[in-house]
C-alpha positions as CSV (number, residue, x, y, z in Angstrom):
1,X,2.0,-76.6,-12.4
2,X,5.0,-77.0,-14.6
3,X,6.5,-80.5,-15.1
4,X,10.2,-81.2,-15.2
5,X,10.4,-81.6,-18.9
6,X,7.8,-79.1,-20.0
7,X,8.3,-75.4,-20.4
8,X,6.5,-73.0,-18.1
9,X,3.8,-70.9,-19.8
10,X,1.4,-68.0,-18.8
11,X,-2.1,-67.6,-19.7
12,X,-3.1,-64.6,-21.8
13,X,-4.7,-63.0,-18.7
14,X,-1.6,-63.4,-16.7
15,X,0.5,-61.8,-19.4
16,X,-1.8,-58.8,-19.6
17,X,-1.7,-58.4,-15.8
18,X,2.1,-58.5,-15.8
19,X,2.4,-56.0,-18.6
20,X,0.0,-53.6,-16.7
21,X,2.0,-54.0,-13.5
22,X,5.3,-53.2,-15.3
23,X,3.6,-50.1,-16.9
24,X,2.3,-48.9,-13.6
25,X,5.7,-49.2,-12.0
26,X,7.3,-47.3,-14.9
27,X,4.7,-44.5,-14.8
28,X,5.1,-44.2,-11.0
29,X,8.9,-44.0,-11.3
30,X,8.6,-41.3,-14.0
31,X,6.1,-39.2,-11.9
32,X,8.4,-39.5,-8.9
33,X,11.4,-38.3,-10.9
34,X,9.4,-35.4,-12.4
35,X,8.1,-34.4,-9.0
36,X,11.7,-34.5,-7.6
37,X,13.1,-32.5,-10.5
38,X,10.3,-29.9,-10.3
39,X,10.7,-29.5,-6.6
40,X,14.5,-29.1,-6.9
41,X,14.3,-26.5,-9.7
42,X,11.7,-24.5,-7.8
43,X,13.0,-25.2,-4.3
44,X,13.6,-21.6,-3.4
45,X,10.2,-20.5,-4.5
46,X,8.4,-23.3,-2.6
47,X,10.3,-22.6,0.6
48,X,9.5,-18.9,0.3
49,X,5.8,-19.6,-0.3
50,X,5.6,-22.0,2.6
51,X,7.1,-19.4,5.0
52,X,4.9,-16.5,3.7
53,X,3.0,-15.5,6.9
54,X,0.5,-13.0,5.6
55,X,-1.4,-11.6,2.7
56,X,0.0,-8.1,1.9
57,X,-1.1,-5.3,-0.3
58,X,0.4,-1.8,-0.8
59,X,-1.0,1.2,-2.7
60,X,-0.3,4.9,-3.3
61,X,-2.7,7.6,-4.6
62,X,-2.6,11.4,-5.1
63,X,-4.4,13.4,-2.4
64,X,-3.0,16.9,-3.2
65,X,-6.2,18.8,-3.8
66,X,-6.3,22.5,-4.7
67,X,-2.8,24.2,-4.6
68,X,-4.0,27.9,-4.7
69,X,-6.0,30.2,-2.4
70,X,-6.6,27.5,0.2
71,X,-5.1,28.1,3.7
72,X,-2.2,25.7,4.5
73,X,-2.9,23.6,7.6
74,X,-0.3,23.6,10.4
75,X,0.9,27.0,11.5
76,X,-2.6,28.4,12.0
77,X,-1.6,31.5,9.9
78,X,-4.5,32.8,7.9
79,X,-2.1,34.6,5.6
80,X,-0.3,31.4,4.6
81,X,-2.4,30.3,1.6
82,X,-1.4,28.1,-1.2
83,X,0.3,29.7,-4.2
84,X,1.7,26.8,-6.1
85,X,3.2,23.3,-5.8
86,X,6.6,21.9,-4.8
87,X,5.8,18.2,-4.4
88,X,2.5,16.3,-4.6
89,X,0.8,14.8,-1.5
90,X,0.1,11.1,-1.4
91,X,-1.9,8.6,0.6
92,X,0.0,5.4,1.2
93,X,-2.0,2.4,2.2
94,X,-0.8,-1.0,3.6
95,X,-3.1,-4.0,4.1
96,X,-2.0,-7.0,6.2
97,X,-4.3,-10.1,6.3
98,X,-4.0,-13.5,7.8
99,X,-3.2,-16.2,5.2
100,X,-6.7,-17.5,5.5
101,X,-8.0,-13.9,5.1
102,X,-10.0,-14.2,8.4
103,X,-8.6,-10.9,9.8
104,X,-7.2,-7.7,8.2
105,X,-5.4,-4.6,9.3
106,X,-5.1,-1.4,7.3
107,X,-2.5,1.3,8.0
108,X,-2.6,4.5,5.9
109,X,-0.1,7.3,6.1
110,X,-1.2,10.4,4.3
111,X,0.8,13.5,3.5
112,X,-1.5,15.8,5.4
113,X,-1.3,17.9,8.5
114,X,-3.4,15.5,10.5
115,X,-6.5,13.2,10.2
116,X,-9.7,15.0,11.1
117,X,-12.8,13.3,12.4
118,X,-14.8,14.4,9.4
119,X,-12.2,12.9,7.1
120,X,-12.1,9.6,8.9
121,X,-15.9,9.3,9.0
122,X,-16.2,10.0,5.3
123,X,-13.5,7.5,4.4
124,X,-15.1,4.8,6.5
125,X,-18.5,5.5,4.9
126,X,-17.0,5.1,1.4
127,X,-15.2,1.9,2.4
128,X,-18.4,0.4,3.8
129,X,-20.3,1.2,0.6
130,X,-17.5,-0.6,-1.4
131,X,-16.5,-3.5,0.8
132,X,-19.2,-4.0,3.4
133,X,-17.8,-4.9,6.8
134,X,-14.3,-5.8,5.5
135,X,-12.8,-2.4,6.4
136,X,-14.1,-0.9,9.6
137,X,-13.3,1.7,12.4
138,X,-11.6,-1.0,14.4
139,X,-9.2,-2.3,11.7
140,X,-8.4,0.8,9.7
141,X,-5.8,3.3,11.0
142,X,-5.5,6.7,9.3
143,X,-2.4,8.7,10.2
144,X,-1.2,12.1,9.0
145,X,2.5,12.8,8.4
146,X,2.0,16.3,9.9
147,X,3.3,18.3,7.0
148,X,2.5,22.0,7.6
149,X,2.3,22.7,3.9
150,X,-0.8,20.9,2.8
151,X,-4.3,22.4,2.1
152,X,-6.6,22.8,5.1
153,X,-10.3,23.0,5.3
154,X,-11.2,19.4,6.0
155,X,-12.5,19.8,9.6
156,X,-16.0,19.9,11.0
157,X,-15.2,21.6,14.3
158,X,-15.4,25.3,14.4
159,X,-12.0,26.2,15.9
160,X,-10.2,24.8,12.8
161,X,-12.4,26.9,10.5
162,X,-10.9,30.2,11.8
163,X,-7.6,29.8,10.1
164,X,-8.8,27.3,7.4
165,X,-11.6,29.6,6.3
166,X,-14.3,27.0,6.8
167,X,-15.0,23.5,5.5
168,X,-13.6,23.4,1.9
169,X,-15.2,20.6,-0.1
170,X,-12.5,20.3,-2.9
171,X,-9.8,20.0,-0.2
172,X,-11.7,17.4,1.8
173,X,-12.8,15.4,-1.2
174,X,-9.3,15.2,-2.6
175,X,-8.0,13.7,0.6
176,X,-11.0,11.3,1.1
177,X,-10.8,10.1,-2.5
178,X,-7.0,9.7,-2.4
179,X,-7.1,7.7,0.8
180,X,-9.9,5.4,-0.5
181,X,-8.1,5.0,-3.8
182,X,-4.8,4.0,-2.1
183,X,-6.7,1.4,-0.1
184,X,-8.4,0.2,-3.3
185,X,-5.0,-0.3,-5.0
186,X,-3.6,-2.2,-2.0
187,X,-6.8,-4.3,-1.9
188,X,-6.5,-5.2,-5.5
189,X,-2.8,-6.3,-5.2
190,X,-3.0,-8.6,-2.2
191,X,-0.4,-11.4,-2.3
192,X,1.4,-13.8,0.0
193,X,4.3,-12.2,1.8
194,X,6.5,-11.7,4.8
195,X,7.2,-8.8,7.2
196,X,10.5,-7.9,8.8
197,X,11.2,-5.2,11.5
198,X,14.3,-3.3,12.2
199,X,15.2,-0.2,14.3
200,X,18.1,2.2,14.4
201,X,19.1,5.8,15.4
202,X,18.7,8.9,13.3
203,X,21.2,11.6,14.3
204,X,21.4,15.3,13.6
205,X,17.7,15.6,12.6
206,X,15.8,16.9,15.7
207,X,15.8,18.9,18.8
208,X,13.4,19.3,21.7
209,X,11.7,22.6,21.2
210,X,10.4,22.8,24.8
211,X,13.4,21.5,26.8
212,X,12.4,23.5,29.9
213,X,9.1,21.5,30.0
214,X,11.0,18.2,29.5
215,X,13.1,19.1,32.5
216,X,10.0,19.1,34.7
217,X,9.8,15.3,34.4
218,X,11.4,13.4,37.3
219,X,15.1,13.2,37.1
220,X,15.0,9.5,37.8
221,X,12.9,9.1,34.7
222,X,15.0,11.3,32.5
223,X,18.2,9.5,33.6
224,X,17.0,6.4,31.8
225,X,17.3,8.1,28.4
226,X,20.3,9.5,26.7
227,X,18.4,12.3,24.9
228,X,15.4,14.6,25.4
229,X,14.0,13.3,22.0
230,X,13.4,9.9,20.7
231,X,16.0,9.3,18.0
232,X,14.9,5.8,17.2
233,X,13.3,5.0,13.9
234,X,11.3,1.8,13.6
235,X,11.0,0.3,10.1
236,X,8.6,-2.5,8.9
237,X,9.7,-4.1,5.6
238,X,7.3,-5.9,3.3
239,X,8.2,-8.5,0.7
240,X,6.1,-11.0,-1.3
241,X,6.4,-14.8,-1.3
242,X,9.1,-14.6,-4.0
243,X,11.2,-12.1,-2.0
244,X,10.1,-9.2,-4.2
245,X,10.2,-5.9,-2.2
246,X,6.7,-4.4,-1.8
247,X,7.3,-1.4,0.5
248,X,7.9,-0.2,4.0
249,X,6.4,1.8,6.8
250,X,8.7,3.7,9.2
251,X,7.8,5.6,12.3
252,X,10.0,8.5,13.5
253,X,9.3,11.4,15.8
254,X,10.0,14.8,14.2
255,X,7.9,17.7,13.2
256,X,7.8,18.2,9.4
257,X,8.4,22.0,9.8
258,X,11.5,22.4,7.7
259,X,9.3,24.4,5.4
260,X,8.4,27.5,7.5
261,X,5.3,29.6,7.8
262,X,6.5,31.9,4.9
263,X,6.1,29.1,2.5
264,X,3.2,29.1,0.0
265,X,4.0,26.0,-2.0
266,X,2.0,22.8,-1.3
267,X,4.5,20.1,-0.3
268,X,5.1,17.1,2.0
269,X,8.1,18.5,3.8
270,X,11.0,16.4,5.2
271,X,9.1,13.2,5.8
272,X,7.6,13.3,2.3
273,X,11.0,14.0,0.9
274,X,12.3,10.8,2.6
275,X,9.4,8.9,0.9
276,X,10.2,10.5,-2.4
277,X,13.9,9.4,-2.2
278,X,13.0,5.8,-1.2
279,X,10.4,5.4,-3.9
280,X,12.6,6.9,-6.6
281,X,15.4,4.5,-5.5
282,X,13.1,1.4,-5.7
283,X,11.0,2.4,-8.7
284,X,13.9,2.8,-11.1
285,X,13.1,4.7,-14.3
286,X,9.7,5.8,-13.1
287,X,8.4,9.3,-12.5
288,X,7.6,10.4,-9.0
289,X,4.3,9.0,-7.9
290,X,4.6,6.0,-10.2
291,X,5.8,2.5,-9.6
292,X,4.7,-0.3,-7.3
293,X,7.0,0.1,-4.4
294,X,5.4,2.2,-1.6
295,X,7.4,3.9,1.2
296,X,5.6,5.6,4.0
297,X,7.4,7.7,6.6
298,X,4.8,8.1,9.3
299,X,4.6,10.3,12.3
300,X,5.1,9.3,15.9
301,X,5.3,11.1,19.3
302,X,6.6,14.3,17.8
303,X,4.8,16.8,20.1
304,X,7.9,18.6,21.4
305,X,10.3,17.6,18.6
306,X,11.5,20.1,16.0
307,X,13.4,19.5,12.8
308,X,14.9,23.0,13.0
309,X,18.2,21.8,14.5
310,X,20.0,25.1,14.8
311,X,17.6,26.0,17.6
312,X,15.9,29.3,18.5
313,X,17.5,32.6,17.8
314,X,16.2,36.2,17.7
315,X,15.8,37.0,14.1
316,X,16.5,40.7,14.7
317,X,19.7,40.4,16.7
318,X,21.0,36.9,16.2
319,X,21.3,36.0,19.9
320,X,19.9,32.8,21.4
321,X,16.3,32.9,22.8
322,X,16.5,29.4,24.2
323,X,14.7,30.4,27.5
324,X,11.6,29.3,29.3
325,X,9.4,31.8,27.6
326,X,11.1,31.8,24.1
327,X,11.3,35.6,24.1
328,X,13.8,38.1,22.8
329,X,15.0,41.4,24.5
330,X,13.8,43.3,21.5
331,X,10.5,42.3,19.9
332,X,9.5,39.6,22.4
333,X,8.3,36.2,21.4
334,X,7.5,37.2,17.8
335,X,11.2,37.5,17.1
336,X,12.2,34.1,18.5
337,X,12.4,31.5,15.8
338,X,14.3,28.3,15.1
339,X,16.1,27.5,11.9
340,X,16.9,24.3,10.1
341,X,20.4,23.1,9.2
342,X,20.3,24.3,5.6
343,X,20.9,27.6,3.8
344,X,17.1,28.0,3.3
345,X,13.9,26.0,4.1
346,X,14.2,24.0,0.9
347,X,17.8,23.0,1.8
348,X,16.7,22.2,5.3
349,X,13.9,20.0,4.1
350,X,16.4,18.1,1.8
351,X,19.0,17.6,4.6
352,X,16.5,16.3,7.2
353,X,14.7,14.1,4.7
354,X,18.0,12.7,3.4
355,X,19.0,11.8,7.0
356,X,15.8,10.0,7.7
357,X,15.9,8.2,4.3
358,X,19.5,7.1,4.6
359,X,18.9,5.4,8.0
360,X,15.7,3.8,6.8
361,X,17.4,2.5,3.7
362,X,20.2,1.0,5.8
363,X,17.7,-0.7,8.1
364,X,15.7,-1.9,5.2
365,X,18.6,-3.7,3.6
366,X,19.6,-5.3,6.9
367,X,16.2,-6.2,8.2
368,X,16.2,-9.9,9.3
369,X,13.9,-10.1,12.4
370,X,10.7,-11.5,11.0
371,X,7.3,-10.5,12.3
372,X,5.0,-13.5,12.8
373,X,1.8,-14.3,14.7
374,X,-1.9,-13.5,14.5
375,X,-3.6,-10.2,13.6
376,X,-5.9,-8.3,16.0
377,X,-7.3,-4.8,16.3
378,X,-9.1,-3.1,19.1
379,X,-10.9,0.3,19.0
380,X,-13.2,2.4,21.1
381,X,-14.9,5.7,20.9
382,X,-14.4,7.6,24.2
383,X,-15.8,10.8,25.6
384,X,-12.5,12.3,26.5
385,X,-14.1,15.3,28.3
386,X,-15.4,12.9,31.0
387,X,-12.9,10.1,31.8
388,X,-12.3,9.0,35.3
389,X,-8.7,8.0,35.9
390,X,-7.5,5.8,38.7
391,X,-4.1,7.1,39.5
392,X,-3.7,4.7,42.4
393,X,-5.8,2.7,44.8
394,X,-6.9,5.8,46.7
395,X,-6.8,8.6,44.2
396,X,-9.1,9.2,41.2
397,X,-9.1,12.2,38.9
398,X,-11.0,13.3,35.8
399,X,-10.4,14.8,32.4
400,X,-11.9,18.1,31.4
401,X,-14.0,19.7,28.8
402,X,-11.7,20.9,26.0
403,X,-10.0,24.3,26.5
404,X,-6.9,26.1,25.1
405,X,-4.6,28.1,27.3
406,X,-3.0,31.5,26.7
407,X,0.3,30.0,25.5
408,X,-1.6,28.3,22.6
409,X,-1.7,31.8,21.0
410,X,2.0,32.2,21.4
411,X,2.8,29.5,18.9
412,X,6.2,27.8,19.0
413,X,9.8,28.5,17.9
414,X,8.8,26.7,14.7
415,X,6.0,29.1,14.0
416,X,5.4,32.1,16.3
417,X,2.0,33.3,17.2
418,X,0.5,36.8,17.3
419,X,0.2,39.9,19.5
420,X,2.0,39.7,22.9
421,X,1.3,36.1,23.9
422,X,4.3,34.2,25.3
423,X,4.9,30.5,26.1
424,X,4.9,29.5,29.7
425,X,2.0,31.7,30.8
426,X,0.4,30.4,34.0
427,X,-1.6,33.6,34.5
428,X,-4.2,35.1,32.2
429,X,-4.1,38.5,30.6
430,X,-6.9,40.8,31.7
431,X,-7.1,42.6,28.4
432,X,-7.5,39.4,26.3
433,X,-9.7,37.8,28.9
434,X,-12.1,40.7,28.8
435,X,-12.2,40.5,24.9
436,X,-12.8,36.8,25.1
437,X,-15.6,37.2,27.7
438,X,-17.4,39.8,25.5
439,X,-17.1,37.9,22.3
440,X,-17.2,34.2,23.2
441,X,-18.2,34.0,26.9
442,X,-16.4,33.4,30.1
443,X,-15.2,29.9,30.9
444,X,-17.2,28.3,33.7
445,X,-15.6,28.0,37.2
446,X,-15.7,24.2,36.8
447,X,-13.7,24.3,33.6
448,X,-11.2,26.8,35.1
449,X,-10.6,24.6,38.1
450,X,-10.3,21.4,36.1
451,X,-7.6,22.9,33.8
452,X,-5.4,24.5,36.5
453,X,-2.7,25.8,36.3
454,X,-3.7,26.5,32.6
455,X,-5.1,30.1,32.2
456,X,-7.9,29.5,29.7
457,X,-8.0,31.6,26.6
458,X,-10.7,29.6,24.7
459,X,-13.1,27.4,26.6
460,X,-13.8,25.4,23.4
461,X,-15.8,22.6,25.2
462,X,-18.4,25.2,26.2
463,X,-18.6,26.8,22.8
464,X,-21.1,25.3,20.4
465,X,-22.0,27.8,17.7
466,X,-22.3,27.3,14.8
467,X,-21.0,23.8,15.7
468,X,-18.9,22.5,18.6
469,X,-15.4,24.0,18.6
470,X,-13.6,20.8,19.6
471,X,-14.4,17.1,19.6
472,X,-15.5,15.3,22.8
473,X,-15.7,11.8,21.2
474,X,-12.3,10.5,20.4
475,X,-10.9,7.3,18.8
476,X,-8.5,5.1,20.7
477,X,-7.1,2.2,18.7
478,X,-4.4,-0.5,18.7
479,X,-3.6,-2.8,15.8
480,X,-1.4,-5.9,16.5
481,X,0.4,-7.5,13.6
482,X,2.0,-10.5,15.2
483,X,4.7,-9.2,17.5
484,X,4.2,-5.5,16.4
485,X,1.6,-3.3,18.2
486,X,0.7,-0.1,16.4
487,X,-0.7,2.4,19.0
488,X,-2.8,4.9,17.0
489,X,-3.0,8.1,19.0
490,X,-5.3,11.1,18.2
491,X,-2.9,13.9,18.5
492,X,0.7,15.0,19.2
493,X,2.3,13.1,22.2
494,X,5.4,14.7,23.6
495,X,8.6,12.7,23.8
496,X,8.1,11.6,27.5
497,X,4.4,11.1,27.0
498,X,5.1,8.7,24.2
499,X,7.7,6.9,26.2
500,X,5.2,6.4,29.1
501,X,2.5,5.2,26.8
502,X,4.7,2.7,25.0
503,X,6.0,1.3,28.2
504,X,2.5,1.0,29.7
505,X,1.2,-0.8,26.6
506,X,4.2,-3.1,26.5
507,X,3.9,-4.0,30.2
508,X,0.2,-4.8,29.7
509,X,1.0,-7.2,26.9
510,X,3.8,-8.7,29.0
511,X,1.6,-9.2,32.1
512,X,-1.1,-11.0,30.0
513,X,1.1,-13.6,28.3
514,X,2.2,-11.7,25.2
515,X,5.8,-10.8,25.9
516,X,8.4,-9.2,23.7
517,X,6.0,-7.0,21.7
518,X,7.4,-4.2,19.6
519,X,5.3,-1.2,20.4
520,X,5.2,1.8,18.1
521,X,3.2,5.0,18.3
522,X,1.5,6.2,15.2
523,X,0.8,9.9,15.5
524,X,-2.1,12.2,14.4
525,X,-4.5,9.3,13.8
526,X,-8.3,9.3,13.2
527,X,-9.2,12.6,15.0
528,X,-7.2,15.6,15.9
529,X,-7.0,16.6,19.6
530,X,-3.9,18.8,19.6
531,X,-1.2,17.9,22.1
532,X,-0.7,15.5,25.0
533,X,2.0,16.4,27.6
534,X,2.9,14.7,30.8
535,X,1.4,16.0,34.0
536,X,4.7,17.5,35.0
537,X,5.2,19.3,31.6
538,X,1.6,20.6,31.9
539,X,2.5,22.6,35.0
540,X,4.8,25.0,33.1
541,X,2.3,25.7,30.3
542,X,4.4,26.1,27.3
543,X,2.7,25.8,23.9
544,X,2.3,22.0,24.0
545,X,0.8,22.1,27.5
546,X,-1.6,25.0,26.7
547,X,-2.7,22.8,23.8
548,X,-3.4,19.7,25.9
549,X,-7.1,20.3,25.6
550,X,-8.5,17.7,28.0
551,X,-6.6,19.0,31.0
552,X,-3.6,17.9,33.2
553,X,-4.6,14.2,33.4
554,X,-5.0,13.7,29.7
555,X,-2.0,11.4,29.4
556,X,-3.1,9.3,32.4
557,X,-6.5,8.9,30.8
558,X,-5.0,7.7,27.5
559,X,-2.6,5.3,29.2
560,X,-5.6,3.8,31.1
561,X,-7.6,3.4,27.9
562,X,-4.7,2.0,25.8
563,X,-3.8,-0.5,28.5
564,X,-7.4,-1.7,28.3
565,X,-7.1,-2.2,24.5
566,X,-3.8,-4.0,24.9
567,X,-5.3,-6.2,27.6
568,X,-8.2,-7.1,25.4
569,X,-5.9,-8.1,22.5
570,X,-3.6,-10.1,24.7
571,X,-6.5,-12.0,26.4
572,X,-8.5,-12.4,23.1
573,X,-11.5,-10.4,24.6
574,X,-11.7,-7.6,22.1
575,X,-15.3,-8.5,21.3
576,X,-16.2,-7.6,24.9
577,X,-15.0,-4.1,24.6
578,X,-17.7,-1.4,24.7
579,X,-18.0,0.4,21.4
580,X,-18.5,3.7,23.1
581,X,-20.5,6.7,21.9
582,X,-20.3,7.3,18.2
583,X,-18.9,10.7,17.0
584,X,-21.3,13.1,15.3
585,X,-21.2,13.9,11.6
586,X,-22.5,17.5,11.3
587,X,-24.6,18.5,8.4
588,X,-22.5,21.3,7.0
589,X,-23.1,22.8,3.6
590,X,-20.7,25.0,1.6
591,X,-19.5,27.0,4.6
592,X,-16.2,28.7,3.5
593,X,-14.6,32.2,3.2
594,X,-12.4,31.0,0.3
595,X,-13.3,33.3,-2.6
596,X,-15.5,31.7,-5.3
597,X,-13.9,30.9,-8.6
598,X,-14.4,33.5,-11.3
599,X,-13.8,33.7,-15.0
600,X,-10.1,33.8,-16.0
601,X,-8.9,36.5,-18.3
602,X,-5.8,37.2,-20.4
603,X,-3.9,40.4,-21.4
604,X,-4.6,42.0,-24.7
605,X,-3.3,40.0,-27.7
606,X,-2.5,37.0,-25.5
607,X,-4.0,33.6,-24.9
608,X,-3.8,31.1,-22.1
609,X,-0.4,29.3,-22.1
610,X,1.4,32.0,-24.0
611,X,5.0,32.5,-22.8
612,X,5.6,35.9,-21.1
613,X,9.2,35.3,-20.1
614,X,11.2,32.7,-22.0
615,X,13.9,30.4,-20.9
616,X,17.5,31.0,-21.8
617,X,19.0,29.1,-24.7
618,X,21.5,27.3,-22.6
619,X,22.0,26.1,-19.0
620,X,24.4,24.0,-17.0
621,X,23.6,21.5,-14.2
622,X,22.8,23.1,-10.9
623,X,21.4,26.2,-12.6
624,X,17.6,27.1,-12.7
625,X,15.6,27.1,-15.9
626,X,12.7,29.5,-15.5
627,X,9.7,30.3,-17.7
628,X,6.6,32.4,-17.1
629,X,3.2,31.8,-18.8
630,X,-0.1,33.4,-19.1
631,X,-1.9,31.3,-16.5
632,X,-5.2,30.5,-14.9
633,X,-6.4,29.7,-11.4
634,X,-5.0,26.2,-10.5
635,X,-8.2,25.5,-8.5
636,X,-9.9,25.0,-11.9
637,X,-7.6,22.1,-12.5
638,X,-8.1,20.6,-9.1
639,X,-11.9,20.6,-9.6
640,X,-11.7,19.3,-13.2
641,X,-9.4,16.4,-12.9
642,X,-8.7,13.7,-10.3
643,X,-5.0,13.7,-11.0
644,X,-3.6,16.6,-12.9
645,X,0.0,17.4,-13.8
646,X,0.6,21.1,-13.9
647,X,4.0,20.7,-15.6
648,X,6.5,18.4,-17.3
649,X,10.1,18.7,-18.2
650,X,10.8,16.9,-21.4
651,X,14.0,15.8,-23.2
652,X,14.3,15.6,-27.0
653,X,15.4,12.3,-28.5
654,X,16.8,12.7,-32.0
655,X,16.7,9.1,-33.0
656,X,12.9,9.0,-32.6
657,X,12.3,12.7,-33.2
658,X,10.2,12.8,-30.1
659,X,10.0,14.3,-26.6
660,X,10.1,12.2,-23.4
661,X,9.0,13.3,-19.9
662,X,11.8,13.3,-17.4
663,X,10.2,15.4,-14.6
664,X,6.7,16.2,-13.5
665,X,5.1,18.4,-10.9
666,X,5.7,15.8,-8.2
667,X,9.5,16.1,-8.7
668,X,11.5,17.7,-6.0
669,X,13.5,19.7,-8.6
670,X,10.5,21.5,-10.1
671,X,8.5,24.4,-8.6
672,X,5.2,25.7,-9.8
673,X,4.3,29.3,-8.7
674,X,0.9,30.9,-9.4
675,X,0.7,34.7,-9.1
676,X,-2.8,36.2,-9.0
677,X,-3.3,39.5,-10.8
678,X,-6.2,41.9,-11.3
679,X,-9.5,41.3,-13.0
680,X,-9.1,37.6,-13.4
681,X,-5.6,37.6,-14.8
682,X,-2.8,35.5,-13.4
683,X,0.7,34.3,-14.3
684,X,2.4,30.9,-13.8
685,X,6.2,30.6,-13.3
686,X,7.8,27.2,-13.5
687,X,11.3,26.6,-12.2
688,X,13.4,23.6,-12.9
689,X,16.4,23.3,-10.5
690,X,18.6,21.3,-12.8
691,X,20.1,18.3,-10.9
692,X,23.9,17.8,-11.0
693,X,23.6,14.5,-12.9
694,X,21.3,15.7,-15.6
695,X,22.1,14.2,-19.0
696,X,23.3,16.9,-21.5
697,X,20.8,17.5,-24.3
698,X,17.9,19.5,-25.5
699,X,14.9,20.1,-23.1
700,X,11.7,22.0,-22.9
701,X,9.2,22.9,-20.1
702,X,5.4,22.5,-20.6
703,X,2.5,23.9,-18.6
704,X,-0.9,22.4,-18.3
705,X,-3.9,24.2,-16.9
706,X,-7.6,24.9,-17.1
707,X,-9.3,28.3,-17.5
708,X,-12.7,29.1,-16.3
709,X,-15.1,30.4,-18.9
710,X,-18.7,31.7,-18.5
711,X,-21.2,30.5,-21.0
712,X,-24.1,32.5,-22.3
713,X,-26.6,30.6,-20.2
714,X,-24.7,31.6,-17.0
715,X,-23.0,28.3,-16.4
716,X,-19.2,28.1,-16.1
717,X,-17.0,25.5,-17.6
718,X,-13.3,24.7,-17.2
719,X,-11.4,24.6,-20.5
720,X,-8.0,22.8,-20.7
721,X,-5.0,24.5,-22.3
722,X,-1.3,24.2,-22.4
723,X,1.9,26.2,-23.0
724,X,5.4,25.2,-24.0
725,X,8.7,27.0,-23.6
726,X,11.3,27.2,-26.3
727,X,13.8,24.4,-26.4
728,X,17.0,24.9,-24.5
729,X,20.2,23.1,-24.2
730,X,21.9,21.7,-21.1
731,X,25.7,21.5,-21.5
732,X,28.5,20.1,-19.5
733,X,30.6,23.2,-19.9
């Protein structure tokens, strides 16, 4: 202890301890200051990361396939075969996972007519070989946009072979590989992110093409809606943890039939054009098909919804044919066709696609309602030819073996059928019935009774050679992403059918403790089963009803099944759902009527890629630059390269003395035409419809192809070649 007169002193140990204490306090203060400054400087980032609710991944891949000699899928017109390319077809994949990656959901929208069972089974097989049990039939939804201008030939059921000329491996492989690649890209780019939902109304873009069927629905039900089509578009926006925009999925009910059944250019129609516009907007400076932002415009309950907004007119007289049978006084049903809003089918595609894109863009920018909550998915395989449906406590009905009615052969106002078939036929035709009985066999009395009042043209459920004509085993599936329920349906639900299904699923969620769910219908998913009308619409047997293949109670069966899936998700009992009977995968070899590839040849003194008709020396914006080359079958290129550009438009840069690509064959403004000649000869014509905002300068058009050459040993090889137009100038005058 210190005395009064002595000075206080500390031992050496005490001094050391005091110094250490002071240093520790100083270090602590410094660390706290640094932590505070770091947090302040990165405050926005940290808050965003904390509120990121999911892991998100998006991906896009080419799935175009062969663009020549392959029947186009949609109008069932065997004469409508591919003869070139307007826009490429893409698969767009979106993966949503819980932050802890315990559960995942995959949604794919592909620019194809519809997803076939064969296609889905082969995609799932490839995914399993790559990822094990990560991506499965219960958490992967495959949806087609329903373009009617994509290659067919990817079905395993016999009916679809008739107009698609069999199972075409190059077509099927292109779609399978494109879908898997888009999922691969999304998988490799998973990052924390957030989801926002928005909805709005798209005007002047659709009409009901079977209004007389719609009017059969109860007046009390119809009075709840302002229109006989669903004008609402639902948009799901995706951003990463930093707020960077990743992509979007939108669902809207309209048939992509702006391109009619006279078209021979492979393209993605109006929904694909909306995707094109959105991706070009967000991927600034990139060529079409490039860039990280992915925009899918997916199908919904479009069964009776046409994009040909001028409505049906007799093409020979100009008078309206908007009547219950869609017939004309002169020429009958074959003359009754609907037209789009544009001057031609290209213009109509542009107008409808622009309308859909514009509303989606507005909703995207304003989206503020966040989607949160757990992920879940429920799936079953169901034998749709034998479902018992409890309509009420005392009344049970059943679905039927698949069958198509006479009005199926009549087609629609978007694409008429053949011979003298008309829509709204509730009685058979003795002439065609006798031909059917002799060639294919008479439908059984049981099937006839089950489908009444449908007069059966093809009893496909009783036709099994060389393989079954229609599927019995069908996928039903719902994926729940927080407050959003995606109802994946295996066909084309009409407007009122879709409304009833959505309402039933929503009520099921509500009644089991999961209120305020946003329910959307994703159309043409997983397996194609044609149309699904209401019971009332079925009675008048227009095209959609004649194509409701499981009979008058098809919709009731689906509502019962999807209610079961919604209940399982809401009560967390998905694991208790029966898997159901697995669909078959038929052993089908190379069964196709598509002509085999032969050696390509050139005219005398010419070689592949030579210019036959040159461009002009000078053009102005809005004119069409056109050049014709000595060509070769484009199928050679589809089978020789995974992703192949048939053309580029290039601009000359004098400062670097080099050419730079400004357009490719995925561009809306380019058109690639292939004309088959005799003895293996063919020509290719490339058009560039010069946009109004094209920068003046010097340009050229290039063509890339492969010609097939037979070697001395009998084998054939594809040899790449290219051709280039003369340079031409675009002026402002």
